[in-house]
C-alpha positions in Angstrom: -20.6 22.1 -77.2 -21.4 20.5 -80.7 -19.1 23.4 -81.7 -16.1 22.5 -78.9 -16.8 18.6 -79.9 -16.4 19.5 -83.1 -13.2 21.1 -82.5 -11.7 18.2 -80.3 -12.0 16.2 -83.4 -10.1 17.9 -85.4 -7.2 16.1 -86.7 -3.5 17.5 -86.3 -1.6 15.1 -87.7 -2.0 11.5 -86.4 -3.6 12.7 -83.0 -7.0 15.1 -82.7 -7.1 18.1 -81.0 -8.6 16.5 -77.7 -5.9 14.1 -77.3 -3.3 16.9 -78.0 -4.9 18.9 -75.3 -5.1 15.6 -72.5 -1.7 15.4 -73.2 -0.8 18.9 -72.7 -2.9 19.2 -69.5 -0.8 15.6 -68.2 2.5 17.4 -68.7 1.7 20.6 -67.4 -0.3 18.7 -64.5 3.7 17.2 -63.5 5.2 20.4 -63.7 2.6 22.6 -61.7 2.0 19.8 -58.9 6.6 20.0 -58.8 6.6 23.5 -58.4 3.9 23.5 -55.8 6.0 20.5 -54.0 9.2 22.3 -54.2 7.9 25.6 -53.0 4.9 24.4 -50.6 6.3 21.1 -48.8 9.9 22.2 -49.3 9.6 25.2 -47.5 7.3 23.5 -44.5 9.6 20.5 -44.3 12.6 23.3 -43.9 10.6 24.9 -41.4 10.2 21.4 -39.7 13.9 20.3 -39.7 15.4 24.1 -39.1 13.8 23.1 -35.4 16.0 20.0 -34.6 19.8 20.3 -34.4 20.4 16.4 -36.3 21.5 16.9 -39.8 20.0 14.0 -40.6 16.3 15.1 -41.4 17.8 17.9 -43.5 19.1 15.5 -45.6 15.9 13.0 -45.1 13.5 16.1 -46.8 15.9 16.8 -49.5 16.1 13.1 -50.3 12.0 13.2 -50.6 11.7 16.4 -52.1 14.7 16.3 -55.3 13.4 12.5 -56.3 9.8 13.8 -55.9 10.0 16.4 -57.6 11.6 14.7 -60.9 9.3 12.0 -60.7 6.0 14.1 -61.1 7.0 15.3 -64.4 8.1 12.1 -65.4 4.5 10.6 -64.6 2.9 13.4 -66.6 5.0 13.0 -69.7 4.1 9.3 -68.7 0.5 9.7 -68.9 0.5 11.9 -71.9 2.6 9.3 -74.1 -0.3 6.9 -72.9 -3.0 9.2 -74.4 -1.1 9.0 -77.5 -0.6 5.7 -77.7 -4.0 5.5 -79.1 -2.4 5.3 -82.8 0.9 3.0 -81.5 3.5 4.2 -83.1 6.6 2.2 -83.3 9.0 4.3 -80.9 5.8 4.2 -77.6 6.0 0.9 -77.9 8.0 0.3 -75.1 6.6 3.5 -72.7 5.7 0.9 -70.2 9.1 -0.4 -70.1 11.1 2.2 -70.0 8.4 4.3 -67.4 9.1 1.4 -65.0 12.7 1.6 -65.6 12.7 5.4 -64.8 10.5 5.0 -61.4 13.2 1.9 -60.5 16.0 4.7 -60.8 14.0 7.3 -58.8 13.2 4.8 -56.1 16.8 3.5 -55.9 18.3 7.3 -55.9 15.5 8.5 -53.0 17.2 5.1 -51.3 20.8 6.2 -51.4 20.3 9.4 -50.3 17.8 8.3 -47.2 20.9 5.6 -46.7 23.0 8.7 -46.4 20.5 10.7 -43.9 20.4 7.7 -41.5 24.0 7.5 -42.1 24.3 10.9 -40.2 21.8 10.4 -37.8 23.7 7.0 -36.5 26.7 9.2 -36.8 25.3 11.5 -34.3 23.6 9.0 -32.2 27.2 7.4 -31.7 29.2 10.2 -30.8 27.2 10.5 -27.8 28.4 7.3 -26.5 31.8 6.3 -25.5 32.3 3.4 -27.4 34.3 3.7 -30.9 33.2 0.4 -32.1 29.7 2.1 -33.6 31.9 5.2 -34.7 33.6 2.6 -37.1 30.4 0.5 -37.9 28.6 3.1 -39.5 31.0 4.0 -42.7 30.1 -0.1 -43.0 26.8 0.2 -42.8 26.1 2.8 -45.0 28.5 1.6 -47.4 26.8 -2.3 -47.2 23.4 -0.6 -47.7 24.5 1.1 -51.2 25.9 -1.7 -52.2 23.0 -3.6 -51.9 20.3 -0.7 -53.3 23.0 -0.7 -56.3 22.7 -4.5 -56.8 19.1 -4.6 -56.4 18.6 -1.5 -58.7 20.9 -3.4 -61.3 18.7 -6.2 -61.2 15.0 -4.7 -61.8 16.4 -2.6 -64.1 18.0 -5.5 -66.1 14.5 -7.4 -65.4 12.3 -4.6 -66.7 14.7 -4.4 -70.1 13.5 -8.0 -70.9 16.7 -9.6 -69.5 16.4 -12.9 -67.8 17.7 -12.5 -64.7 17.6 -16.1 -63.9 19.9 -16.8 -67.2 22.0 -14.0 -65.6 22.2 -16.0 -62.7 22.6 -19.6 -64.3 25.7 -17.8 -66.4 27.1 -16.3 -63.2 26.9 -20.1 -61.7 28.9 -21.1 -64.5 31.3 -18.8 -64.3 31.5 -19.2 -60.4 34.8 -21.0 -59.9 36.6 -18.1 -61.7 34.7 -15.6 -59.7 35.3 -17.2 -56.4 38.9 -17.2 -57.7 38.8 -13.7 -58.7 37.0 -12.5 -55.5 39.2 -14.6 -53.2 41.4 -11.4 -52.4 38.4 -9.3 -51.4 36.6 -12.2 -49.4 39.5 -12.2 -47.7 39.7 -8.4 -47.1 36.4 -8.2 -46.0 37.0 -11.1 -43.1 40.0 -9.1 -42.3 37.6 -5.8 -41.7 35.1 -8.1 -39.5 38.1 -9.4 -37.7 39.4 -5.6 -36.8 36.3 -4.6 -35.6 35.9 -7.6 -33.4 39.2 -7.7 -32.1 39.4 -3.5 -32.0 43.3 -3.7 -32.0 42.6 0.2 -32.8 39.9 2.6 -33.8 39.2 5.5 -36.3 41.7 8.4 -35.0 44.4 6.6 -33.4 48.1 6.2 -33.9 49.6 3.6 -34.6 52.6 1.9 -36.3 52.6 -0.9 -38.4 55.2 -2.7 -40.9 56.4 -0.3 -43.1 55.2 3.3 -40.9 53.0 4.9 -38.9 50.1 7.0 -38.7 46.7 7.9 -37.9 44.0 6.0 -38.5 41.3 7.6 -41.2 38.8 5.0 -42.2 38.4 1.4 -41.8 36.4 0.1 -44.8 35.2 -2.9 -46.0 38.4 -3.7 -48.6 41.3 -1.6 -46.8 42.2 0.5 -44.1 43.5 4.0 -44.9 46.0 6.0 -42.5 47.3 9.5 -43.0 50.9 9.5 -42.2 52.9 12.3 -40.5 54.1 13.2 -43.9 50.1 14.1 -44.5 50.2 10.9 -47.4 47.6 8.5 -47.3 48.5 4.7 -47.3 45.5 2.4 -47.9 46.6 -1.1 -46.3 44.3 -4.1 -47.3 42.8 -5.3 -43.8 43.8 -8.9 -44.9 47.4 -7.9 -44.3 46.3 -5.9 -41.4 44.8 -8.1 -39.6 47.7 -10.8 -39.6 50.4 -7.9 -39.0 51.9 -7.1 -35.6 49.9 -3.5 -35.0 51.8 -1.2 -32.3 48.7 1.1 -31.1 50.1 4.3 -29.4 46.8 5.9 -28.7 46.4 3.3 -26.0 49.2 4.1 -23.9 48.0 5.3 -20.6 51.1 7.2 -19.5 54.3 7.8 -22.0 58.0 7.0 -20.9 61.2 8.7 -20.6 64.1 6.6 -20.4 67.6 8.0 -21.2 71.6 7.3 -19.5 73.1 10.6 -18.0 77.5 10.1 -18.3 79.2 12.5 -16.1 83.1 12.8 -15.6 85.2 10.4 -14.1 86.6 13.4 -12.0 83.3 13.7 -10.3 83.1 12.5 -6.6 81.2 10.3 -4.7 79.1 12.7 -2.7 78.4 14.6 -6.0 77.0 11.5 -8.0 75.1 10.5 -4.6 73.8 14.1 -4.3 72.8 14.5 -8.4 70.9 11.0 -7.9 69.0 12.2 -4.9 68.6 15.9 -6.4 66.8 14.4 -10.0 65.1 11.8 -8.0 63.5 14.6 -6.1 62.5 16.9 -8.8 60.8 14.1 -11.0 58.9 13.4 -7.6 57.9 16.9 -7.5 57.3 17.5 -10.8 53.5 17.2 -11.5 53.7 16.1 -15.5 55.5 12.7 -14.3 53.6 9.8 -13.5 54.2 9.5 -9.8 53.5 5.9 -9.9 57.4 4.4 -10.7 60.3 7.0 -10.8 64.0 5.0 -11.4 67.1 7.0 -10.8 70.1 5.0 -10.1 74.0 5.1 -10.7 74.7 1.9 -12.7 77.4 2.0 -14.7 81.2 3.1 -14.2 81.6 3.6 -18.4 84.4 3.8 -20.7 84.1 7.6 -20.5 81.6 8.4 -18.2 79.8 7.3 -14.7 76.0 6.5 -16.3 73.3 7.4 -14.3 69.6 5.3 -15.4 66.8 7.9 -15.5 63.3 6.3 -15.9 59.5 7.6 -15.5 56.6 8.5 -17.2 54.7 11.7 -17.9 51.4 12.1 -17.1 50.1 13.1 -20.8 50.5 10.7 -23.8 50.1 13.7 -26.2 53.2 13.6 -28.0 53.5 17.3 -28.0 53.3 17.8 -24.2 55.6 14.9 -23.7 58.5 16.5 -25.7 57.4 19.4 -23.5 57.9 17.8 -20.4 60.7 16.3 -21.4 62.1 19.2 -22.5 61.8 20.3 -18.7 63.2 17.2 -17.5 66.3 17.7 -19.6 67.2 21.1 -19.0 66.6 21.2 -15.4 68.9 18.2 -14.9 71.7 19.9 -17.0 71.2 22.5 -14.5 71.5 20.5 -11.6 75.1 19.0 -12.8 76.1 22.7 -13.3 75.2 23.7 -9.8 76.9 21.1 -8.5 80.4 21.8 -10.0 80.0 18.8 -12.4 80.4 18.1 -16.2 78.3 15.8 -18.7 80.7 13.5 -19.9 81.7 12.7 -23.6 83.6 9.8 -25.2 87.3 10.7 -24.6 90.5 8.5 -24.0 93.2 9.5 -21.4 96.7 8.3 -22.9 99.4 7.9 -19.3 103.2 8.3 -20.8 105.6 6.7 -18.2 108.8 8.4 -18.7 112.0 6.1 -17.8 115.9 7.0 -18.0 118.2 5.1 -19.6 121.8 4.6 -17.7 124.9 4.1 -19.6 127.4 2.1 -20.0 
């Protein structure tokens, strides 16, 4: 025992063998605990989360394992440095401060990961409801939570590094007017996003037309709304401008309109026109793809070069592709009916009548 005590008191540089051994033990303990956590507890968590359908618990487990796996060696290193602080060299004077900063960073990192896991859970829950409002709120909640965590982490880190948070806030107060002017548009866009969520003129996934184009709403953010155009480009519109603009939401259509004029030539007889109007109306009423609430087929106009029939109805489906398919079938059927009745579709023409007069000589 005396020989062991004598060995531990042997000086190696500025430290004894005992101090170096204890410091090494702390580092080794941190690494071994991390390995145990990653292997044993990691497998246990994975086996538990695999039994559920949600992916939120998988992300939550990873959010706990990875930061803790980093934190344990940091704690071991901190304890090792504290063991060696007995001689207090200059480069170890700020150990406590940096250790606290490291803990704050790891905790904020974990909170960020947990916020993602919570967002996934809320997204899965909102997908089970019929309302689309919760689908739009979830991304905003996630961004707001991360923004709050980022600001909180910055304040805590600055405070532990020796900076005066109250002085920083006082400095912001002095420049508050300039900051408010600079943030005017940001606040206007934030209130614009709130108004969009309250009024709900459109939801994520809706096809909308706005000044400058149209497309499908991809995301409603805190500052802007992203719309994917049919050319596959992305348009980001500030929420302030979008909240005050006229937006036409095509996805809210309960049915889709078909409206056109059919012109037939003037050599058509009254009976042919009557039969054509009656035939088109009967076809539309027998077509299951046409909404039966309102159908209008009327002979309306004696045009310059045609007798015009006005056709007005709606397709049951609001899907653009299906609507075009139904519209095509209606057009082809109308053309066939015109041909079967011996009539012709008119196009702009002019007929010039020349009168021949005889001139008698004296």
